[in-house]
Every structure is written in structure tokens, then in C-alpha cells.
C-alpha positions in Angstrom: 0.0 0.0 0.0 1.2 3.6 -0.4 2.6 5.5 2.6 1.1 8.4 4.4 2.7 11.4 6.1 2.7 11.6 9.8 -0.4 13.1 11.3 -0.2 16.9 11.6 0.4 18.1 15.1 -0.3 21.4 16.8 0.9 24.8 15.4 3.4 25.2 18.2 6.0 23.6 15.9 7.2 24.9 12.6 6.6 21.5 11.1 4.2 18.6 11.9 4.4 16.7 15.2 3.2 13.1 14.8 0.4 11.6 16.8 -3.4 12.3 17.2 -4.9 14.7 19.6 -7.4 12.7 21.7 -10.8 14.0 22.8 -10.9 14.8 26.5 -13.4 14.9 29.4 -14.0 18.2 31.2 -11.5 17.0 33.9 -8.8 16.4 31.3 -9.1 12.6 31.3 -9.3 10.8 27.9 -12.7 9.9 26.5 -13.3 6.2 26.2 -13.3 4.8 22.7 -16.6 4.5 20.9 -17.1 0.9 19.8 -18.3 0.4 16.3 -19.2 -3.2 15.2 -17.5 -4.3 12.0 -20.9 -5.1 10.6 -21.7 -1.4 10.5 -19.1 -0.7 7.9 -20.0 -0.6 4.2 -18.2 -1.3 1.0 -15.4 1.2 0.3 -13.3 0.9 3.5 -9.7 1.9 2.6 -6.5 2.2 4.6 -2.8 2.7 4.1 0.5 2.4 6.0 2.1 5.2 7.9 5.6 6.0 6.5 8.4 4.6 8.8 10.8 7.1 10.2 14.4 5.9 10.6 16.2 9.1 11.5 15.1 12.2 13.4 16.4 15.8 13.6 14.6 18.0 16.1 15.7 21.6 16.8 14.7 24.1 19.4 14.4 27.6 18.0 17.6 29.4 18.8 19.0 26.3 20.4 20.5 22.9 19.7 19.4 20.0 17.5 18.9 16.4 18.6 19.8 13.9 15.9 19.0 10.2 16.4 18.7 7.2 14.1 17.7 3.6 14.3 20.4 1.5 12.5 18.3 -1.6 12.1 15.3 0.2 10.7 17.6 2.3 8.4 19.1 -0.9 7.0 15.6 -2.2 6.2 13.9 0.9 4.8 16.7 3.4 4.1 17.1 6.9 5.6 13.5 8.2 6.1 14.0 11.4 8.1 11.6 13.3 10.3 12.5 16.9 11.2 10.9 19.5 13.3 11.6 22.9 14.9 10.0 23.5 18.3 9.1 26.9 19.8 9.8 26.0 23.4 11.9 27.2 26.3 12.7 23.7 27.4 15.8 22.4 25.7 15.1 18.8 26.7 12.0 18.8 24.4 14.2 18.2 21.3 15.8 14.9 22.4 12.5 13.8 24.1 10.6 14.2 20.8 13.3 12.6 18.8 13.2 9.6 21.1 9.4 9.5 20.8 9.4 9.5 17.0 12.0 6.7 16.8 10.2 4.6 19.4 7.0 4.5 17.5 7.9 5.1 13.9 11.2 3.3 13.4 9.6 0.1 12.1 11.7 -3.0 12.6 12.1 -5.8 10.1 9.0 -8.0 10.0 6.9 -5.5 12.0 3.6 -4.0 10.8 3.7 -0.2 10.1 0.9 1.8 11.7 -2.2 2.1 9.6 -4.8 4.8 9.1 -8.1 4.8 7.3 -8.4 7.0 4.2 -12.1 6.4 4.4 -14.2 4.5 6.8 -17.8 4.5 5.5 -20.7 3.4 7.7 -23.9 1.8 6.5 -26.7 4.4 5.9 -28.1 5.9 9.1 -31.6 5.0 8.2 -30.6 1.4 8.6 -29.6 2.0 12.2 -31.8 2.4 15.4 -32.2 5.8 16.9 -29.7 5.0 19.6 -27.1 3.8 17.0 -27.7 6.9 15.0 -27.0 9.1 18.0 -23.8 7.1 18.8 -22.5 7.6 15.2 -23.5 11.3 15.0 -22.0 11.9 18.5 -18.5 11.0 17.3 -16.5 14.2 16.8 -13.0 15.0 15.5 -10.4 13.8 18.0 -12.6 11.0 19.3 -11.1 7.6 19.6 -13.0 4.7 18.0 -12.6 0.9 18.2 -13.9 -1.4 15.5 -15.1 -4.6 17.2 -15.0 -8.1 15.7 -12.8 -7.1 12.7 -11.5 -9.6 10.2 -8.4 -11.5 11.3 -6.7 -10.3 8.1 -6.6 -6.7 9.3 -3.1 -5.4 10.2 -2.3 -5.1 13.9 -3.7 -1.9 15.5 -6.0 -1.1 12.6 -9.1 -1.4 14.7 -7.9 1.3 17.1 -8.1 4.8 15.5 -8.7 8.4 16.2 -11.2 10.4 14.0 -9.6 13.3 12.2 -12.2 14.0 9.5 -15.9 13.5 9.1 -18.0 13.7 5.9 -21.8 13.4 5.5 -23.6 12.4 2.3 -27.4 12.9 2.1 -29.3 11.3 -0.7 -33.0 10.9 -1.6 -33.5 7.9 0.6 -30.3 7.6 2.8 -27.8 9.5 4.8 -24.3 8.2 5.3 -21.3 9.1 7.4 -17.7 8.5 6.4 -14.7 9.0 8.8 -11.0 9.6 8.1 -8.8 8.5 10.9 -5.2 8.4 12.2 -3.7 5.6 14.2 -3.6 5.4 18.0 0.1 5.8 18.6 1.6 3.7 21.3 3.4 0.4 21.9 2.2 -2.1 20.8 0.1 -0.9 17.8 -3.4 0.2 18.9 -2.3 0.9 22.4 -2.1 4.6 23.3 0.8 6.4 25.0 3.1 7.3 26.4 3.1 10.7 24.7 5.7 13.4 24.2 4.6 16.6 26.1 6.0 19.9 24.9 7.4 22.1 27.6 7.7 19.3 30.2 9.5 16.6 28.2 8.0 13.9 30.4 8.6 10.4 29.1 6.0 7.9 30.3 2.4 7.7 31.4 -0.5 6.6 29.2 -3.2 8.1 27.1 -2.4 11.7 27.9 -2.7 14.7 25.6 0.2 15.4 23.3 1.0 18.8 24.9 
């Protein structure tokens, strides 16, 4: 399959930071994933692989640059560089982000790259109950979803995603919803966290917001 760029991060960097921004409760805790049965999907589901990153260069504006690479992944895939410039007063952010990117994007030989859905169309809403319609329409950008009972042929982690785009189609006799997603980034695939946190450079924790 073709490769995809890393998911765009917040505008506090001059370039993209990888990783999705998860929806949050009012107290800051992550929202639970919305479970969507595989039987609710319709023809047209399409996904592709995230591009591996085998070397990283992260700079702090007006400061130093952290350069890291994964020798094994580089031998397998070649030099696939990720670079970023951070607007931060914390110099340790640069090596922390560099370590984060290599940890989750330096795909090792034989491992499955992270996957994202280019389109995840659902069966028409008029075929669903009122409660099911409300569940689907209640999913907003940044919400984590989990596809339950997927085929065993799906790549590892594909069933755990974060919605980053929503499209509605209204016809004469049906209304459909299609999502575009990014992968839940963690180790192993489909398990979220730990995240890199700009300004604190904390390495650890689980399922916490990127910044």
C-alpha cells in the first residue's frame, strides 16, 4: 500500500508533530473509545500504511538540535528522516521528541507499520436504530474509536483509531457518514501512549494529551 505522512500536530511547531490529539473529558481525562461493530461498515473501506521514520532531527528555536537514528530500521527501509523545529523554552524537548518518534515510527524488520483509514464509510443511518444513529453522530473529530470483531486479516492496530475527518452524504433515501482517521500511537500498535509533552519533556504515562 502507499505510505502516508505523519499526522499533523499542533501549530506550536514549525513542522508537523506526529500523533493524534485525543478527545478529553472536562476534567482532562481521555474519553473512552466509541465501539463500532465491523458489521456497521459498508463497501469502500480503505486504509494505508504510515511511513516509517528511521532518523530524526529535532531543533529548538535558537538552540541545539537532537539527531537520532535507528540502525536496524535504516538498513531495512533506508534513511527516512523526520524533522521539526520546536518553539519551546525547554531544551530537553528536542531529544525527548526525537526519542518518541523513533520509538513509535522506526519500524523494525518484519513489524507492521501503523495504519490509518483513508475512508471508513458506515452503513446508511436510516438502517440503524435511533440509539445507534445518536452514537455515530456523536463522534467528533479527535474521538477515539474501536472497530469490534474485525477480520483476522486486518493489520495489527488497525481497529484502534482516532477520527480526524468527518463527511456526510445525504441522498434521496439515505444519509451516510464517512470518517477519516489516524492511528492510535503507542506500543504495541493500537495501544495509546506514552506521549511526548511539549514544555515538560515527560517520558511515560499513558493516554495523555500530546502537549
